[in-house]
VOZASE-225616 format. One record per residue: x, y, z of N, C-alpha, C in turn. Coordinates in steps of 0.2 Angstrom, whole numbers. Layout:
VOZASE-225616
site npx: X | npy: Y | npz: Z | capx: X | capy: Y | capz: Z | cpx: X | cpy: Y | cpz: Z
...
end
This chain:
VOZASE-225616
site npx: 571 | npy: 121 | npz: 575 | capx: 567 | capy: 123 | capz: 570 | cpx: 569 | cpy: 120 | cpz: 563
site npx: 563 | npy: 118 | npz: 560 | capx: 564 | capy: 115 | capz: 553 | cpx: 561 | cpy: 120 | cpz: 548
site npx: 564 | npy: 122 | npz: 543 | capx: 561 | capy: 127 | capz: 538 | cpx: 559 | cpy: 123 | cpz: 532
site npx: 553 | npy: 123 | npz: 529 | capx: 551 | capy: 120 | capz: 523 | cpx: 549 | cpy: 125 | cpz: 518
site npx: 550 | npy: 124 | npz: 512 | capx: 549 | capy: 129 | capz: 507 | cpx: 545 | cpy: 126 | cpz: 501
site npx: 541 | npy: 130 | npz: 498 | capx: 537 | capy: 127 | capz: 492 | cpx: 542 | cpy: 128 | cpz: 486
site npx: 540 | npy: 124 | npz: 481 | capx: 544 | capy: 124 | capz: 475 | cpx: 540 | cpy: 123 | cpz: 469
site npx: 541 | npy: 127 | npz: 463 | capx: 537 | capy: 126 | capz: 457 | cpx: 539 | cpy: 120 | cpz: 454
site npx: 535 | npy: 118 | npz: 449 | capx: 537 | capy: 112 | capz: 445 | cpx: 543 | cpy: 114 | cpz: 440
site npx: 547 | npy: 109 | npz: 439 | capx: 552 | capy: 110 | capz: 434 | cpx: 549 | cpy: 110 | cpz: 427
site npx: 554 | npy: 111 | npz: 422 | capx: 552 | capy: 111 | capz: 415 | cpx: 547 | cpy: 105 | cpz: 413
site npx: 549 | npy: 100 | npz: 415 | capx: 545 | capy: 94 | capz: 414 | cpx: 538 | cpy: 93 | cpz: 417
site npx: 537 | npy: 98 | npz: 422 | capx: 531 | capy: 98 | capz: 426 | cpx: 531 | cpy: 94 | cpz: 432
site npx: 537 | npy: 91 | npz: 434 | capx: 537 | capy: 87 | capz: 440 | cpx: 541 | cpy: 91 | cpz: 445
site npx: 541 | npy: 88 | npz: 451 | capx: 545 | capy: 91 | capz: 457 | cpx: 541 | cpy: 96 | cpz: 461
site npx: 535 | npy: 98 | npz: 459 | capx: 532 | capy: 103 | capz: 463 | cpx: 531 | cpy: 102 | cpz: 470
site npx: 532 | npy: 106 | npz: 475 | capx: 530 | capy: 105 | capz: 482 | cpx: 525 | cpy: 111 | cpz: 483
site npx: 519 | npy: 109 | npz: 485 | capx: 514 | capy: 114 | capz: 487 | cpx: 514 | cpy: 115 | cpz: 494
site npx: 511 | npy: 121 | npz: 496 | capx: 511 | capy: 123 | capz: 503 | cpx: 507 | cpy: 118 | cpz: 507
site npx: 502 | npy: 116 | npz: 504 | capx: 497 | capy: 111 | capz: 507 | cpx: 501 | cpy: 104 | cpz: 509
site npx: 506 | npy: 102 | npz: 505 | capx: 510 | capy: 96 | capz: 506 | cpx: 515 | cpy: 98 | cpz: 512
site npx: 517 | npy: 104 | npz: 512 | capx: 522 | capy: 106 | capz: 517 | cpx: 519 | cpy: 106 | cpz: 524
site npx: 512 | npy: 108 | npz: 525 | capx: 509 | capy: 109 | capz: 531 | cpx: 508 | cpy: 101 | cpz: 533
site npx: 505 | npy: 97 | npz: 529 | capx: 504 | capy: 90 | capz: 530 | cpx: 511 | cpy: 87 | cpz: 533
site npx: 516 | npy: 88 | npz: 529 | capx: 523 | capy: 85 | capz: 531 | cpx: 525 | cpy: 87 | cpz: 538
site npx: 524 | npy: 94 | npz: 539 | capx: 526 | capy: 97 | capz: 546 | cpx: 522 | cpy: 93 | cpz: 551
site npx: 516 | npy: 92 | npz: 550 | capx: 512 | capy: 88 | capz: 555 | cpx: 515 | cpy: 82 | cpz: 557
site npx: 518 | npy: 78 | npz: 552 | capx: 521 | capy: 72 | capz: 553 | cpx: 527 | cpy: 72 | cpz: 558
site npx: 530 | npy: 78 | npz: 558 | capx: 536 | capy: 79 | capz: 562 | cpx: 534 | cpy: 80 | cpz: 569
site npx: 528 | npy: 80 | npz: 571 | capx: 526 | capy: 81 | capz: 578 | cpx: 528 | cpy: 88 | cpz: 581
site npx: 527 | npy: 94 | npz: 578 | capx: 529 | capy: 100 | capz: 580 | cpx: 525 | cpy: 103 | cpz: 586
site npx: 528 | npy: 107 | npz: 589 | capx: 525 | capy: 111 | capz: 595 | cpx: 520 | cpy: 116 | cpz: 592
site npx: 523 | npy: 119 | npz: 586 | capx: 519 | capy: 124 | capz: 583 | cpx: 521 | cpy: 124 | cpz: 575
site npx: 516 | npy: 127 | npz: 571 | capx: 518 | capy: 128 | capz: 564 | cpx: 517 | cpy: 135 | cpz: 562
site npx: 521 | npy: 138 | npz: 558 | capx: 521 | capy: 144 | capz: 556 | cpx: 521 | cpy: 144 | cpz: 548
site npx: 515 | npy: 146 | npz: 545 | capx: 514 | capy: 147 | capz: 538 | cpx: 515 | cpy: 154 | cpz: 536
site npx: 520 | npy: 155 | npz: 532 | capx: 521 | capy: 162 | capz: 530 | cpx: 514 | cpy: 166 | cpz: 527
site npx: 511 | npy: 163 | npz: 523 | capx: 504 | capy: 166 | capz: 520 | cpx: 500 | cpy: 160 | cpz: 518
site npx: 494 | npy: 160 | npz: 520 | capx: 489 | capy: 155 | capz: 518 | cpx: 485 | cpy: 159 | cpz: 512
site npx: 485 | npy: 156 | npz: 506 | capx: 481 | capy: 159 | capz: 501 | cpx: 478 | cpy: 153 | cpz: 496
site npx: 477 | npy: 148 | npz: 499 | capx: 474 | capy: 142 | capz: 495 | cpx: 471 | cpy: 137 | cpz: 500
site npx: 471 | npy: 131 | npz: 497 | capx: 468 | capy: 125 | capz: 501 | cpx: 472 | cpy: 123 | cpz: 507
site npx: 478 | npy: 125 | npz: 508 | capx: 482 | capy: 124 | capz: 514 | cpx: 479 | cpy: 127 | cpz: 520
site npx: 474 | npy: 131 | npz: 519 | capx: 471 | capy: 135 | capz: 525 | cpx: 467 | cpy: 129 | cpz: 529
site npx: 464 | npy: 124 | npz: 526 | capx: 461 | capy: 119 | capz: 530 | cpx: 466 | cpy: 115 | cpz: 534
site npx: 471 | npy: 113 | npz: 531 | capx: 476 | capy: 109 | capz: 535 | cpx: 479 | cpy: 113 | cpz: 541
site npx: 480 | npy: 120 | npz: 540 | capx: 482 | capy: 124 | capz: 545 | cpx: 477 | cpy: 125 | cpz: 550
site npx: 471 | npy: 126 | npz: 549 | capx: 466 | capy: 126 | capz: 554 | cpx: 465 | cpy: 120 | cpz: 558
site npx: 466 | npy: 114 | npz: 554 | capx: 465 | capy: 107 | capz: 558 | cpx: 471 | cpy: 107 | cpz: 562
site npx: 477 | npy: 109 | npz: 560 | capx: 483 | capy: 109 | capz: 565 | cpx: 482 | cpy: 113 | cpz: 571
site npx: 479 | npy: 119 | npz: 570 | capx: 478 | capy: 123 | capz: 576 | cpx: 473 | cpy: 120 | cpz: 581
site npx: 468 | npy: 116 | npz: 578 | capx: 463 | capy: 113 | capz: 583 | cpx: 465 | cpy: 106 | cpz: 586
site npx: 471 | npy: 104 | npz: 584 | capx: 474 | capy: 97 | capz: 586 | cpx: 480 | cpy: 97 | cpz: 590
site npx: 481 | npy: 103 | npz: 594 | capx: 486 | capy: 103 | capz: 599 | cpx: 492 | cpy: 107 | cpz: 597
site npx: 492 | npy: 110 | npz: 592 | capx: 498 | capy: 114 | capz: 589 | cpx: 496 | cpy: 122 | cpz: 591
site npx: 495 | npy: 123 | npz: 597 | capx: 493 | capy: 130 | capz: 600 | cpx: 499 | cpy: 134 | cpz: 599
site npx: 498 | npy: 140 | npz: 597 | capx: 504 | capy: 145 | capz: 596 | cpx: 505 | cpy: 145 | cpz: 589
site npx: 502 | npy: 141 | npz: 585 | capx: 503 | capy: 142 | capz: 577 | cpx: 501 | cpy: 148 | cpz: 574
site npx: 504 | npy: 150 | npz: 569 | capx: 501 | capy: 156 | capz: 566 | cpx: 502 | cpy: 156 | cpz: 558
site npx: 498 | npy: 161 | npz: 555 | capx: 499 | capy: 162 | capz: 548 | cpx: 497 | cpy: 169 | cpz: 546
site npx: 498 | npy: 171 | npz: 540 | capx: 496 | capy: 177 | capz: 538 | cpx: 491 | cpy: 176 | cpz: 532
site npx: 486 | npy: 181 | npz: 532 | capx: 481 | capy: 181 | capz: 527 | cpx: 480 | cpy: 189 | cpz: 525
site npx: 480 | npy: 190 | npz: 519 | capx: 479 | capy: 197 | capz: 516 | cpx: 472 | cpy: 199 | cpz: 516
site npx: 470 | npy: 204 | npz: 520 | capx: 463 | capy: 206 | capz: 520 | cpx: 463 | cpy: 213 | cpz: 523
site npx: 457 | npy: 216 | npz: 522 | capx: 456 | capy: 223 | capz: 525 | cpx: 455 | cpy: 224 | cpz: 532
site npx: 452 | npy: 219 | npz: 535 | capx: 451 | capy: 219 | capz: 543 | cpx: 450 | cpy: 212 | cpz: 545
site npx: 449 | npy: 211 | npz: 551 | capx: 448 | capy: 204 | capz: 554 | cpx: 442 | cpy: 200 | cpz: 551
site npx: 437 | npy: 203 | npz: 550 | capx: 431 | capy: 200 | capz: 548 | cpx: 432 | cpy: 198 | cpz: 540
site npx: 435 | npy: 202 | npz: 536 | capx: 437 | capy: 200 | capz: 530 | cpx: 442 | cpy: 194 | cpz: 530
site npx: 447 | npy: 194 | npz: 534 | capx: 452 | capy: 189 | capz: 535 | cpx: 448 | cpy: 182 | cpz: 536
site npx: 443 | npy: 182 | npz: 541 | capx: 440 | capy: 176 | capz: 542 | cpx: 436 | cpy: 174 | cpz: 536
site npx: 433 | npy: 179 | npz: 532 | capx: 429 | capy: 177 | capz: 526 | cpx: 434 | cpy: 174 | cpz: 521
site npx: 440 | npy: 177 | npz: 520 | capx: 445 | capy: 174 | capz: 516 | cpx: 447 | cpy: 167 | cpz: 518
site npx: 448 | npy: 166 | npz: 524 | capx: 449 | capy: 159 | capz: 526 | cpx: 444 | cpy: 154 | cpz: 525
site npx: 438 | npy: 156 | npz: 526 | capx: 432 | capy: 152 | capz: 524 | cpx: 432 | cpy: 150 | cpz: 516
site npx: 434 | npy: 155 | npz: 512 | capx: 434 | capy: 154 | capz: 505 | cpx: 440 | cpy: 149 | cpz: 503
site npx: 445 | npy: 150 | npz: 507 | capx: 451 | capy: 146 | capz: 505 | cpx: 450 | cpy: 138 | cpz: 507
site npx: 446 | npy: 138 | npz: 513 | capx: 444 | capy: 131 | capz: 515 | cpx: 440 | cpy: 128 | cpz: 510
site npx: 435 | npy: 132 | npz: 507 | capx: 431 | capy: 129 | capz: 502 | cpx: 434 | cpy: 127 | cpz: 495
site npx: 440 | npy: 130 | npz: 494 | capx: 444 | capy: 128 | capz: 488 | cpx: 447 | cpy: 121 | cpz: 489
site npx: 447 | npy: 118 | npz: 495 | capx: 450 | capy: 111 | capz: 495 | cpx: 446 | cpy: 106 | cpz: 491
site npx: 440 | npy: 108 | npz: 490 | capx: 435 | capy: 103 | capz: 486 | cpx: 431 | cpy: 99 | cpz: 490
site npx: 432 | npy: 100 | npz: 497 | capx: 427 | capy: 96 | capz: 502 | cpx: 421 | cpy: 100 | cpz: 502
site npx: 415 | npy: 97 | npz: 502 | capx: 409 | capy: 101 | capz: 503 | cpx: 407 | cpy: 102 | cpz: 510
site npx: 410 | npy: 106 | npz: 513 | capx: 409 | capy: 107 | capz: 520 | cpx: 404 | cpy: 113 | cpz: 521
site npx: 399 | npy: 113 | npz: 525 | capx: 394 | capy: 118 | capz: 526 | cpx: 398 | cpy: 124 | cpz: 529
site npx: 396 | npy: 130 | npz: 527 | capx: 399 | capy: 136 | capz: 530 | cpx: 399 | cpy: 136 | cpz: 538
site npx: 394 | npy: 134 | npz: 541 | capx: 394 | capy: 134 | capz: 548 | cpx: 399 | cpy: 130 | cpz: 551
site npx: 400 | npy: 124 | npz: 548 | capx: 405 | capy: 120 | capz: 550 | cpx: 412 | cpy: 123 | cpz: 549
site npx: 413 | npy: 126 | npz: 544 | capx: 420 | capy: 129 | capz: 543 | cpx: 421 | cpy: 135 | cpz: 548
site npx: 415 | npy: 139 | npz: 549 | capx: 416 | capy: 144 | capz: 554 | cpx: 417 | cpy: 141 | cpz: 561
site npx: 414 | npy: 136 | npz: 563 | capx: 416 | capy: 132 | capz: 569 | cpx: 423 | cpy: 130 | cpz: 570
site npx: 426 | npy: 128 | npz: 564 | capx: 433 | capy: 126 | capz: 564 | cpx: 437 | cpy: 132 | cpz: 565
site npx: 436 | npy: 137 | npz: 562 | capx: 440 | capy: 143 | capz: 562 | cpx: 439 | cpy: 146 | cpz: 569
site npx: 433 | npy: 147 | npz: 572 | capx: 432 | capy: 149 | capz: 579 | cpx: 436 | cpy: 145 | cpz: 584
site npx: 436 | npy: 139 | npz: 583 | capx: 440 | capy: 135 | capz: 588 | cpx: 448 | cpy: 135 | cpz: 587
site npx: 450 | npy: 137 | npz: 581 | capx: 457 | capy: 137 | capz: 579 | cpx: 460 | cpy: 143 | cpz: 581
site npx: 457 | npy: 149 | npz: 580 | capx: 460 | capy: 155 | capz: 580 | cpx: 458 | cpy: 159 | cpz: 586
site npx: 462 | npy: 162 | npz: 590 | capx: 460 | capy: 166 | capz: 595 | cpx: 461 | cpy: 173 | cpz: 594
site npx: 466 | npy: 175 | npz: 591 | capx: 467 | capy: 182 | capz: 589 | cpx: 469 | cpy: 184 | cpz: 582
site npx: 466 | npy: 189 | npz: 579 | capx: 468 | capy: 192 | capz: 573 | cpx: 472 | cpy: 198 | cpz: 574
site npx: 478 | npy: 199 | npz: 572 | capx: 482 | capy: 205 | capz: 572 | cpx: 482 | cpy: 208 | cpz: 565
site npx: 479 | npy: 214 | npz: 565 | capx: 479 | capy: 218 | capz: 559 | cpx: 484 | cpy: 222 | cpz: 558
site npx: 488 | npy: 222 | npz: 552 | capx: 493 | capy: 227 | capz: 551 | cpx: 491 | cpy: 231 | cpz: 545
site npx: 493 | npy: 237 | npz: 544 | capx: 492 | capy: 241 | capz: 539 | cpx: 498 | cpy: 246 | cpz: 537
site npx: 498 | npy: 247 | npz: 531 | capx: 504 | capy: 252 | capz: 528 | cpx: 501 | cpy: 259 | cpz: 529
site npx: 504 | npy: 263 | npz: 532 | capx: 502 | capy: 270 | capz: 533 | cpx: 506 | cpy: 275 | cpz: 529
site npx: 504 | npy: 281 | npz: 530 | capx: 507 | capy: 286 | capz: 526 | cpx: 515 | cpy: 286 | cpz: 527
site npx: 519 | npy: 286 | npz: 522 | capx: 526 | capy: 286 | capz: 523 | cpx: 529 | cpy: 279 | cpz: 522
site npx: 524 | npy: 274 | npz: 521 | capx: 526 | capy: 267 | capz: 520 | cpx: 527 | cpy: 263 | cpz: 526
site npx: 526 | npy: 266 | npz: 532 | capx: 527 | capy: 262 | capz: 539 | cpx: 521 | cpy: 258 | cpz: 540
site npx: 523 | npy: 252 | npz: 542 | capx: 518 | capy: 247 | capz: 544 | cpx: 517 | cpy: 247 | cpz: 551
site npx: 511 | npy: 247 | npz: 553 | capx: 509 | capy: 247 | capz: 561 | cpx: 503 | cpy: 242 | cpz: 562
site npx: 504 | npy: 239 | npz: 568 | capx: 498 | capy: 235 | capz: 570 | cpx: 492 | cpy: 240 | cpz: 572
site npx: 487 | npy: 239 | npz: 568 | capx: 481 | capy: 244 | capz: 569 | cpx: 476 | cpy: 241 | cpz: 573
site npx: 476 | npy: 235 | npz: 574 | capx: 470 | capy: 232 | capz: 578 | cpx: 472 | cpy: 225 | cpz: 580
site npx: 471 | npy: 223 | npz: 587 | capx: 471 | capy: 216 | capz: 589 | cpx: 464 | cpy: 214 | cpz: 591
site npx: 462 | npy: 209 | npz: 588 | capx: 455 | capy: 207 | capz: 589 | cpx: 454 | cpy: 200 | cpz: 591
site npx: 450 | npy: 199 | npz: 596 | capx: 449 | capy: 192 | capz: 598 | cpx: 443 | cpy: 189 | cpz: 595
site npx: 443 | npy: 183 | npz: 593 | capx: 437 | capy: 179 | capz: 591 | cpx: 434 | cpy: 176 | cpz: 597
site npx: 429 | npy: 179 | npz: 599 | capx: 426 | capy: 177 | capz: 606 | cpx: 422 | cpy: 171 | cpz: 605
site npx: 418 | npy: 170 | npz: 600 | capx: 413 | capy: 164 | capz: 599 | cpx: 410 | cpy: 165 | cpz: 593
site npx: 406 | npy: 159 | npz: 591 | capx: 402 | capy: 159 | capz: 585 | cpx: 395 | cpy: 160 | cpz: 588
site npx: 392 | npy: 165 | npz: 586 | capx: 385 | capy: 167 | capz: 589 | cpx: 380 | cpy: 167 | cpz: 583
site npx: 375 | npy: 163 | npz: 583 | capx: 370 | capy: 163 | capz: 577 | cpx: 374 | cpy: 162 | cpz: 571
site npx: 379 | npy: 158 | npz: 570 | capx: 382 | capy: 156 | capz: 564 | cpx: 386 | cpy: 162 | cpz: 562
site npx: 388 | npy: 167 | npz: 566 | capx: 392 | capy: 173 | capz: 564 | cpx: 397 | cpy: 174 | cpz: 569
site npx: 403 | npy: 176 | npz: 567 | capx: 408 | capy: 178 | capz: 572 | cpx: 407 | cpy: 183 | cpz: 577
site npx: 408 | npy: 182 | npz: 583 | capx: 408 | capy: 188 | capz: 588 | cpx: 415 | cpy: 190 | cpz: 589
site npx: 417 | npy: 196 | npz: 587 | capx: 423 | capy: 199 | capz: 588 | cpx: 424 | cpy: 204 | cpz: 593
site npx: 429 | npy: 205 | npz: 596 | capx: 430 | capy: 211 | capz: 601 | cpx: 437 | cpy: 213 | cpz: 600
site npx: 438 | npy: 220 | npz: 599 | capx: 445 | capy: 223 | capz: 599 | cpx: 448 | cpy: 223 | cpz: 606
site npx: 454 | npy: 221 | npz: 606 | capx: 458 | capy: 221 | capz: 612 | cpx: 462 | cpy: 228 | cpz: 612
site npx: 465 | npy: 229 | npz: 607 | capx: 470 | capy: 235 | capz: 606 | cpx: 468 | cpy: 238 | cpz: 599
site npx: 470 | npy: 244 | npz: 598 | capx: 469 | capy: 248 | capz: 592 | cpx: 475 | cpy: 253 | cpz: 591
site npx: 475 | npy: 256 | npz: 585 | capx: 479 | capy: 261 | capz: 584 | cpx: 475 | cpy: 267 | cpz: 581
site npx: 477 | npy: 273 | npz: 583 | capx: 473 | capy: 279 | capz: 581 | cpx: 478 | cpy: 283 | cpz: 577
site npx: 477 | npy: 285 | npz: 571 | capx: 482 | capy: 289 | capz: 567 | cpx: 479 | cpy: 296 | cpz: 569
site npx: 484 | npy: 300 | npz: 571 | capx: 482 | capy: 307 | capz: 573 | cpx: 484 | cpy: 312 | cpz: 568
site npx: 488 | npy: 311 | npz: 564 | capx: 490 | capy: 315 | capz: 558 | cpx: 497 | cpy: 313 | cpz: 555
site npx: 500 | npy: 318 | npz: 551 | capx: 506 | capy: 317 | capz: 547 | cpx: 511 | cpy: 322 | cpz: 550
site npx: 517 | npy: 319 | npz: 551 | capx: 523 | capy: 323 | capz: 553 | cpx: 529 | cpy: 321 | cpz: 548
site npx: 531 | npy: 326 | npz: 545 | capx: 537 | capy: 325 | capz: 540 | cpx: 535 | cpy: 319 | cpz: 535
site npx: 529 | npy: 319 | npz: 533 | capx: 527 | capy: 314 | capz: 528 | cpx: 526 | cpy: 307 | cpz: 531
site npx: 526 | npy: 306 | npz: 538 | capx: 525 | capy: 300 | capz: 541 | cpx: 519 | cpy: 300 | cpz: 545
site npx: 516 | npy: 294 | npz: 546 | capx: 510 | capy: 294 | capz: 550 | cpx: 512 | cpy: 295 | cpz: 558
site npx: 508 | npy: 298 | npz: 561 | capx: 509 | capy: 299 | capz: 568 | cpx: 503 | cpy: 297 | cpz: 572
site npx: 503 | npy: 293 | npz: 577 | capx: 497 | capy: 291 | capz: 581 | cpx: 499 | cpy: 288 | cpz: 587
site npx: 494 | npy: 284 | npz: 590 | capx: 495 | capy: 281 | capz: 596 | cpx: 491 | cpy: 274 | cpz: 597
site npx: 494 | npy: 270 | npz: 601 | capx: 491 | capy: 263 | capz: 602 | cpx: 487 | cpy: 264 | cpz: 608
site npx: 481 | npy: 261 | npz: 609 | capx: 477 | capy: 261 | capz: 614 | cpx: 474 | cpy: 254 | cpz: 616
site npx: 472 | npy: 254 | npz: 622 | capx: 468 | capy: 248 | capz: 625 | cpx: 461 | cpy: 250 | cpz: 624
site npx: 457 | npy: 245 | npz: 622 | capx: 450 | capy: 246 | capz: 622 | cpx: 446 | cpy: 246 | cpz: 628
site npx: 449 | npy: 243 | npz: 633 | capx: 445 | capy: 241 | capz: 640 | cpx: 443 | cpy: 234 | cpz: 640
site npx: 443 | npy: 231 | npz: 635 | capx: 440 | capy: 224 | capz: 634 | cpx: 446 | cpy: 219 | cpz: 637
site npx: 444 | npy: 215 | npz: 641 | capx: 449 | capy: 209 | capz: 644 | cpx: 447 | cpy: 203 | cpz: 640
site npx: 452 | npy: 200 | npz: 636 | capx: 451 | capy: 194 | capz: 632 | cpx: 449 | cpy: 188 | cpz: 636
site npx: 445 | npy: 184 | npz: 633 | capx: 443 | capy: 178 | capz: 637 | cpx: 448 | cpy: 173 | cpz: 638
site npx: 454 | npy: 173 | npz: 635 | capx: 459 | capy: 168 | capz: 636 | cpx: 464 | cpy: 169 | cpz: 642
site npx: 462 | npy: 174 | npz: 646 | capx: 467 | capy: 176 | capz: 651 | cpx: 467 | cpy: 170 | cpz: 656
site npx: 462 | npy: 167 | npz: 658 | capx: 462 | capy: 161 | capz: 662 | cpx: 466 | cpy: 156 | cpz: 660
site npx: 466 | npy: 155 | npz: 653 | capx: 470 | capy: 149 | capz: 650 | cpx: 478 | cpy: 151 | cpz: 651
site npx: 479 | npy: 158 | npz: 650 | capx: 486 | capy: 160 | capz: 651 | cpx: 488 | cpy: 159 | cpz: 658
site npx: 484 | npy: 161 | npz: 663 | capx: 485 | capy: 160 | capz: 670 | cpx: 487 | cpy: 153 | cpz: 672
site npx: 483 | npy: 148 | npz: 669 | capx: 484 | capy: 141 | capz: 670 | cpx: 491 | cpy: 139 | cpz: 668
site npx: 494 | npy: 143 | npz: 663 | capx: 501 | capy: 141 | capz: 660 | cpx: 506 | cpy: 145 | cpz: 664
site npx: 504 | npy: 148 | npz: 669 | capx: 509 | capy: 152 | capz: 673 | cpx: 511 | cpy: 159 | cpz: 671
site npx: 506 | npy: 162 | npz: 666 | capx: 507 | capy: 168 | capz: 663 | cpx: 502 | cpy: 173 | cpz: 666
site npx: 504 | npy: 177 | npz: 670 | capx: 499 | capy: 182 | capz: 673 | cpx: 500 | cpy: 189 | cpz: 670
site npx: 495 | npy: 192 | npz: 667 | capx: 496 | capy: 198 | capz: 664 | cpx: 492 | cpy: 203 | cpz: 668
site npx: 495 | npy: 209 | npz: 670 | capx: 492 | capy: 214 | capz: 674 | cpx: 485 | cpy: 217 | cpz: 671
site npx: 480 | npy: 217 | npz: 674 | capx: 474 | capy: 220 | capz: 672 | cpx: 474 | cpy: 227 | cpz: 669
site npx: 479 | npy: 231 | npz: 671 | capx: 480 | capy: 238 | capz: 669 | cpx: 481 | cpy: 238 | cpz: 661
site npx: 484 | npy: 233 | npz: 658 | capx: 486 | capy: 233 | capz: 651 | cpx: 480 | cpy: 233 | cpz: 647
site npx: 474 | npy: 231 | npz: 649 | capx: 468 | capy: 231 | capz: 645 | cpx: 463 | cpy: 237 | cpz: 647
site npx: 465 | npy: 241 | npz: 651 | capx: 461 | capy: 247 | capz: 652 | cpx: 461 | cpy: 252 | cpz: 646
site npx: 456 | npy: 256 | npz: 646 | capx: 455 | capy: 261 | capz: 640 | cpx: 460 | cpy: 267 | cpz: 641
site npx: 466 | npy: 266 | npz: 638 | capx: 471 | capy: 271 | capz: 639 | cpx: 476 | cpy: 271 | cpz: 633
site npx: 480 | npy: 276 | npz: 632 | capx: 485 | capy: 276 | capz: 627 | cpx: 491 | cpy: 272 | cpz: 630
site npx: 493 | npy: 267 | npz: 626 | capx: 499 | capy: 263 | capz: 628 | cpx: 505 | cpy: 266 | cpz: 626
site npx: 506 | npy: 269 | npz: 620 | capx: 512 | capy: 271 | capz: 618 | cpx: 511 | cpy: 276 | cpz: 611
site npx: 514 | npy: 282 | npz: 611 | capx: 514 | capy: 286 | capz: 605 | cpx: 518 | cpy: 282 | cpz: 600
site npx: 516 | npy: 283 | npz: 594 | capx: 519 | capy: 279 | capz: 588 | cpx: 521 | cpy: 284 | cpz: 583
site npx: 527 | npy: 284 | npz: 580 | capx: 528 | capy: 288 | capz: 574 | cpx: 531 | cpy: 295 | cpz: 577
site npx: 533 | npy: 299 | npz: 572 | capx: 535 | capy: 306 | capz: 573 | cpx: 542 | cpy: 306 | cpz: 575
end
């Protein structure tokens, strides 16, 4: 594993290392995957291109209220690169690059929980078609902390065949509509 970090410019204004430069340099190292702590600017385009060119399993974080907002933010960040790409082309890149959006939220008492796991199924009429695979239901507050449960939605993601071809078989029961595990309390 190689760790790369950004750096602000020095007092003379030189020596800055931007996140976009790090993603590009990481690609030159022929990595199996790339992990970017947080995309918040033009590096989003480089990250998406890396994800569509054989760096499967790569990931990044984006601050947003839900999966759809995260995808809209990614679109905006790609537009920040200065390239005049049409929105439907950007959406096509994003749909091909990203399989799952994992939403985290800070709940009562400060605890963070995964609240939704959403698959980007396809681009339909230039809009994202999203399906939730898992979710979290907050049931109440106990001792000042959120109490809830994780559940499966009953939807089986489309990438199961791809996992099976890699020798990873997941039992169908983990996708059935049922409570997976109580959380909190």
